[in-house]
C-alpha positions in Angstrom: 41.2 73.9 95.7 41.6 70.3 96.3 39.3 68.5 94.1 38.4 65.8 96.9 36.7 68.6 98.6 33.1 68.6 97.3 30.4 71.0 97.2 28.8 69.1 100.2 31.8 69.3 102.1 32.7 73.2 102.0 31.0 76.2 103.7 32.1 79.6 102.7 31.7 82.8 104.9 31.4 86.5 103.5 32.2 89.1 106.1 35.2 91.2 107.0 38.4 89.2 107.9 41.3 89.6 110.2 44.3 87.3 111.0 48.1 87.7 111.7 51.4 86.4 110.0 53.7 88.1 112.4 53.9 89.9 115.7 53.0 93.7 114.6 55.5 94.8 117.3 58.2 93.3 115.4 57.5 93.0 111.7 55.7 95.5 109.3 52.5 94.2 107.3 52.1 91.6 110.1 48.2 91.4 109.6 45.8 90.3 106.9 43.0 92.7 106.4 40.1 91.8 103.7 37.2 94.1 104.4 35.0 92.2 102.1 36.4 88.9 102.7 35.5 85.0 102.1 36.6 82.1 104.4 36.4 78.6 103.0 36.6 75.6 105.1 36.2 72.2 104.7 36.4 69.1 106.9 37.2 71.4 109.6 40.5 72.7 108.0 40.8 76.4 106.2 40.9 76.2 102.4 41.2 79.5 101.6 40.9 83.0 103.3 41.1 86.4 101.3 39.2 88.8 99.1 35.6 87.9 98.3 36.1 89.2 94.9 39.2 87.0 94.2 37.8 83.9 95.9 34.1 83.6 95.0 34.8 82.1 91.5 36.9 79.2 92.8 33.6 78.1 94.9 32.3 74.9 93.5 28.4 75.2 92.1 25.9 75.0 95.1 28.8 75.4 98.1 26.7 77.2 101.1 27.6 80.9 101.3 26.8 82.4 104.7 26.3 86.1 104.3 27.6 88.0 107.3 28.6 91.5 106.2 29.2 94.2 108.6 30.6 91.7 111.0 34.3 90.7 111.3 35.6 86.8 111.4 38.8 86.2 113.0 40.4 83.2 114.3 39.3 81.8 117.8 40.6 83.4 120.6 43.7 81.6 122.7 43.8 81.8 126.7 47.1 80.7 127.6 46.3 80.6 131.0 43.5 79.4 133.2 42.2 77.4 136.1 38.9 75.4 135.3 38.3 74.4 139.2 38.3 78.1 140.0 35.1 78.8 137.9 32.9 78.9 141.0 35.3 81.0 143.2 35.5 83.9 140.3 35.1 87.5 141.9 36.1 86.4 145.6 37.7 89.0 147.9 41.1 88.5 149.4 43.9 91.1 150.2 46.6 89.2 148.1 47.4 86.1 146.2 48.4 83.6 149.0 45.5 84.3 151.5 43.2 84.0 148.3 44.9 80.5 147.8 44.2 79.6 151.5 40.8 80.9 151.9 39.0 80.0 148.3 41.1 78.2 146.1 41.9 75.2 148.0 38.9 74.6 149.5 37.3 74.7 146.2 39.9 72.4 144.6 39.0 69.6 147.0 35.9 69.0 145.6 37.4 67.7 142.4 38.0 64.3 143.6 34.0 63.9 142.9 34.0 63.2 139.1 30.6 64.2 138.8 31.3 67.6 140.3 34.3 67.9 138.1 32.1 66.9 134.9 29.4 69.8 135.8 32.1 72.4 136.3 33.8 71.5 133.0 31.0 71.4 130.9 30.0 75.0 132.2 33.8 76.3 131.9 34.0 74.9 128.2 30.7 76.5 127.1 31.6 79.8 128.8 35.0 79.8 126.9 33.0 79.4 123.7 30.5 81.9 124.5 33.7 84.2 124.8 35.1 83.1 121.8 37.7 81.2 123.3 38.3 77.9 121.2 41.6 77.0 122.9 43.1 77.2 126.4 46.0 75.9 128.6 43.9 75.0 131.6 44.9 73.8 135.1 43.3 70.8 136.6 43.3 69.6 140.0 45.6 67.0 142.1 42.9 64.7 141.3 43.3 62.6 138.1 39.4 62.5 138.0 39.7 66.1 137.3 41.7 65.7 134.1 39.7 62.7 132.9 36.5 65.1 133.3 37.9 68.1 131.7 39.4 65.9 128.5 36.0 64.0 128.2 34.2 67.4 128.2 36.6 69.0 125.8 36.8 66.1 123.6 32.9 65.8 123.1 33.1 69.4 122.0 35.9 68.6 119.8 37.8 71.6 121.2 41.6 72.0 120.7 42.5 72.1 124.9 45.6 71.9 126.7 45.6 70.6 130.1 47.2 68.7 133.0 46.9 67.3 136.6 48.4 69.9 139.0 51.3 68.4 141.0 51.8 69.4 144.8 53.2 67.5 147.4 53.9 70.3 150.0 53.0 73.3 151.5 49.1 72.9 151.0 46.0 71.1 152.6 46.5 67.6 153.0 43.4 66.9 150.9 45.3 68.5 148.1 48.8 67.0 148.5 50.0 64.4 146.1 53.6 62.8 146.7 56.3 63.0 144.3 56.3 59.5 142.8 52.3 59.1 142.5 52.1 62.2 140.8 54.7 61.3 138.3 52.9 58.2 137.6 49.6 59.6 137.6 51.0 62.1 135.1 52.3 59.8 132.9 49.2 57.7 132.9 47.4 60.6 131.7 49.9 61.7 129.1 49.7 58.1 127.6 45.8 58.2 127.5 44.9 61.8 126.3 48.2 63.5 124.6 47.1 63.9 121.3 44.0 61.7 121.5 42.0 63.9 118.6 42.6 67.6 119.4 43.7 67.1 123.2 47.3 67.8 124.4 48.8 67.7 127.8 50.6 69.7 130.0 52.7 68.5 132.9 51.8 71.1 135.5 53.8 71.9 138.9 51.5 74.3 140.6 54.6 76.7 141.4 57.9 75.9 142.9 56.5 76.8 146.5 54.2 73.4 146.6 56.3 71.3 144.9 59.6 69.2 146.4 62.6 69.0 144.8 62.1 65.5 144.0 58.8 66.3 142.7 60.5 69.1 140.1 63.0 66.7 139.5 60.5 64.0 138.1 58.3 66.7 136.6 61.7 67.6 134.6 62.2 63.9 133.9 58.7 63.6 132.2 59.2 66.5 129.9 62.4 65.1 128.9 60.7 61.7 128.2 57.4 63.2 126.5 59.2 66.2 124.7 56.0 67.2 122.6 54.2 67.5 125.6 53.7 71.1 127.3 54.6 72.2 130.6 52.8 75.1 132.6 53.3 76.7 135.9 53.4 80.2 137.6 56.4 82.4 138.6 57.1 85.8 140.0 53.6 86.5 140.5 53.9 88.4 143.9 56.6 89.5 145.8 55.7 87.5 148.9 55.5 84.6 146.7 59.0 85.3 145.5 60.5 86.0 148.9 58.7 82.7 150.0 60.3 80.5 146.8 64.0 82.1 147.9 63.6 80.8 151.5 62.6 77.1 149.9 65.6 77.2 147.3 68.4 79.2 148.7 70.7 77.9 146.1 68.7 78.8 143.0 69.7 82.4 141.3 66.2 83.5 141.2 62.7 82.3 141.0 62.9 80.9 137.5 66.1 79.4 138.0 64.3 76.8 140.4 62.7 75.6 137.3 65.4 75.9 134.8 67.7 73.8 137.4 65.0 70.9 136.8 64.6 70.8 133.1 61.4 72.8 132.9 62.3 75.4 130.8 61.9 74.5 127.1 59.6 75.2 123.8 56.1 74.6 124.8 56.7 75.5 128.4 54.3 78.3 129.4 54.9 80.4 132.9 52.4 82.6 133.9 52.6 86.3 135.0 56.3 86.6 134.8 56.1 89.9 136.6 59.1 89.9 138.8 61.6 88.9 136.6 65.1 90.3 135.7 66.6 90.8 132.6 68.8 87.5 132.7 65.4 85.6 133.5 64.2 87.2 130.6 67.0 86.5 128.5 66.8 82.9 129.4 62.8 82.6 128.3 63.9 84.1 125.0 66.7 81.6 124.5 65.0 78.6 125.7 61.7 79.3 123.9 59.9 79.3 127.3 56.5 81.7 126.7 55.1 84.1 129.2 51.1 83.9 129.6 50.5 87.4 130.6 47.3 88.0 132.8 46.5 91.4 133.8 43.3 91.2 135.0 44.4 88.8 138.0 47.6 90.9 138.4 45.3 93.7 139.0 42.7 92.1 141.2 45.1 90.6 143.2 47.2 93.3 143.5 50.4 91.4 142.5 52.1 93.9 140.1 52.6 95.3 136.5 53.8 93.1 133.5 56.8 94.7 132.0 56.2 94.6 128.4 59.1 96.9 127.3 61.7 95.0 129.1 60.0 91.6 127.7 60.0 93.0 124.2 63.4 94.0 124.4 64.5 90.4 125.3 62.1 89.0 122.7 60.2 86.8 124.9 57.2 84.7 123.5 54.1 86.7 124.9 50.6 85.4 124.9 47.6 86.4 127.1 45.8 84.7 129.9 42.5 85.4 131.7 43.7 83.7 134.9 40.1 82.8 136.1 39.2 82.5 138.9 42.2 85.1 139.9 41.3 86.9 136.9 37.6 88.2 136.9 36.3 87.5 133.7 36.5 84.5 130.9 36.4 87.2 127.9 39.7 87.8 126.3 38.3 91.1 125.0 38.1 92.2 128.5 41.2 90.7 129.0 42.9 92.9 126.3 41.2 96.1 127.7 43.3 95.3 130.9 46.5 94.7 129.3 46.4 98.0 127.4 46.2 99.8 130.6 48.7 97.7 132.4 50.9 98.4 129.7 50.3 102.0 129.8 51.3 102.4 133.5 54.5 101.0 132.6 54.9 103.4 129.8 54.3 101.2 127.0 52.1 101.7 124.2 50.2 98.7 122.9 48.4 98.9 119.5 45.5 97.2 119.2 46.7 95.1 116.0 49.4 93.8 118.7 46.7 93.1 121.3 44.8 91.1 118.8 48.0 89.5 117.8 48.7 88.3 121.4 45.1 86.9 121.5 45.3 84.7 118.7 48.7 83.8 116.7 50.8 84.9 119.6 49.0 82.2 121.6 49.8 80.1 119.0 53.3 80.9 118.4 54.0 80.8 122.3 52.2 77.0 122.5 54.3 76.2 119.3 51.0 75.5 117.4 51.3 77.9 114.7 49.7 76.4 111.2 47.3 74.5 113.6 45.4 77.2 115.4 45.7 80.9 115.6 45.5 82.0 111.6 43.5 81.3 108.7 46.8 79.6 107.1 45.5 77.1 104.4 45.3 73.7 106.7 44.9 75.3 109.9 42.1 73.9 112.2 38.9 76.2 111.3 38.6 77.4 115.0 37.1 81.1 114.4 34.8 83.6 115.6 32.5 86.2 114.4 32.6 89.8 115.9 29.6 92.1 115.7 30.5 95.9 115.9 27.3 96.7 116.7 26.7 94.4 119.5 26.2 97.3 122.1 24.7 101.1 121.1 27.7 102.7 122.6 30.1 100.3 120.4 28.0 100.8 117.3 28.2 104.5 118.0 32.2 104.5 118.4 32.6 102.0 115.6 30.7 104.1 113.1 33.1 107.1 113.9 36.6 104.8 113.6 39.1 105.9 110.6 41.2 103.1 110.6 41.4 99.5 111.4 43.6 100.3 114.2 41.0 102.8 115.7 38.2 99.9 115.2 40.2 97.3 116.9 41.3 99.6 119.8 37.6 100.3 120.1 36.7 96.6 120.3 39.1 95.9 122.9 38.7 98.9 125.4 34.6 98.5 124.8 34.0 95.1 123.9 33.2 91.9 125.9 31.3 88.5 125.3 28.2 90.4 123.8 30.3 91.0 120.6 30.8 87.0 119.9 28.1 86.5 117.6 29.2 83.4 116.9 32.0 80.8 117.6 33.0 77.7 115.3 35.1 74.8 116.2 36.6 72.8 113.6 34.4 74.2 111.4 31.2 73.8 113.2 29.0 76.2 114.5 29.1 75.7 118.4 27.9 79.0 120.0 25.4 81.6 118.6 24.6 84.9 120.6 21.0 84.7 119.5 18.6 81.7 118.9 18.1 81.1 115.3 21.3 83.0 114.4 22.9 82.0 110.8 25.7 79.5 110.7 
């Protein structure tokens, strides 16, 4: 332990600990489980994580020790696809994706040129994420720069590790939400220069989807990506068959929907593509080759009837995978509820997702997909101390089922299938308690 970390700077937490070092689908011994564990944090970072019996003697005298035996501490959840301006239209009925966009999404996003409205929604949105145990997300704003400013200001005030960007959309949308290719690129560039790597804030170049961007806009987005190679890219691809057909009609020379983006330099590491349902094997191979990641969004795919993500083919190609709630098409901010739906979607496609794999996808899998391994998503020494505490007795049914679990896999499976935001007893951000389920809950 570093001598500079005094007893006043350190905090220690005793509980069961779980985190991952690899993908359980592709590696043995990919997780670390300490039934009686100790997590030590200092200056907002992980100092040590392991067995209590081995680590407790390393604590300087009088280090605060928070006792939470019976609960499980794991890294904060990472949501790799979510729209904060759609918070207020969650659970809005529609027969499919395109009609849902026209009826609910675009009218709601129109309001985000109002900075006060944007800030109020951003505040609620971020607090709701923390209530659900999510400490990092890849977030879509709207076409309005004010929506990005409001979001980053709210995130910075909470010291969250967030990725967000201004939507780029210059055609096939309401006039009130339409930018133009050049101004969109200029606005994005200015936001990158102001917010990317400012504290814990990171920027994502964000063309909404190919159908709402002209060739020029996609070209300029690609130029931004080349000029700022450590920024993120986020967009949608192959979510819905009608959408796929529409994009084909708009870009007839492209081999596939994904190829539209590839032709414009938008496939690389730190690029996150939501949905990826209607890809072919050539697309999947291209994603793996370029390090482009998929954000699997099972709740919204089921809600909008878009289709089922093919885990078997994605894994065969070794595509980087993560999980996204996709609020407001998704019906919950909770990554635990999203795990539930991911398991069922996989089963419908003939794949069994282990509980360990599902928790990996929601933590280290997200960090790896974002190329932030070592920064978030695990208890690696020096990683940022974003962590949550899960209560196996959060509900009577969960407590009863957990008491019967004969293995860690069985216990985690019960969490994924029966758990929700009520399980999240506490959320810590950079070592500080930011959410506690009950007033007066210990830190």
